C-alpha positions in Angstrom: 53.7 -23.1 116.8 53.8 -24.9 113.9 50.9 -27.3 112.7 51.4 -30.1 110.2 48.7 -32.4 108.4 48.1 -35.8 107.1 45.5 -36.5 105.1 44.7 -40.3 105.7 41.3 -40.5 103.9 40.9 -44.1 102.4 43.9 -45.6 104.7 42.7 -48.0 107.1 43.6 -48.7 110.8 46.3 -50.0 111.7 48.0 -48.5 108.9 46.7 -45.1 109.5 48.1 -45.0 113.0 51.6 -46.3 111.1 51.5 -43.3 109.0 50.6 -40.8 111.8 53.3 -42.2 114.2 56.1 -41.9 111.4 55.3 -38.8 110.7 55.0 -37.6 114.5 58.6 -39.3 115.4 60.0 -36.6 112.9 58.3 -33.5 114.4 59.8 -31.2 117.4 58.1 -31.3 120.7 55.1 -29.1 120.9 54.3 -29.0 117.2 50.9 -30.1 116.4 49.7 -33.1 113.7 46.1 -32.8 112.2 44.9 -36.0 110.7 42.4 -36.4 108.0 40.5 -39.7 108.2 37.2 -41.7 107.4 37.7 -44.8 109.2 35.5 -44.8 112.3 37.9 -47.6 113.8 40.7 -45.3 113.1 39.1 -42.1 114.9 38.9 -44.5 118.0 41.9 -46.1 117.9 44.0 -43.7 116.8 43.7 -40.9 120.0 44.4 -43.9 122.2 47.3 -45.1 120.8 48.5 -41.5 120.6 48.0 -41.1 124.0 49.6 -44.2 125.2 52.7 -43.4 123.2 53.0 -39.9 125.3 51.4 -37.7 123.1 48.3 -35.5 124.1 45.0 -35.0 121.9 44.2 -31.6 121.5 40.5 -32.3 119.1 38.6 -35.0 117.7 35.9 -33.6 115.5 33.7 -35.5 113.1 32.0 -34.0 110.4 30.1 -35.4 107.4 32.0 -38.9 108.0 35.6 -37.2 108.4 37.3 -37.2 111.1 40.0 -34.2 112.3 42.3 -35.3 115.1 44.9 -32.8 116.4 47.8 -34.3 118.2 50.4 -32.4 119.7 53.8 -33.8 119.6 
């Protein structure tokens, strides 16, 4: 399945979620989007917002102050 990525380093929530949401809306069902962000608030809020919007969170991994969140459309 196709995996897209979106670099959101330096972007604060809720703008980071707004950008992710726009990208998710253009993707095919079953596709995956990997977000890379450095905002701890976004790392907490984006998975909740994505699930509330009907998406599935595949993983949330934090390493060295960077989060990688993989969302299935």
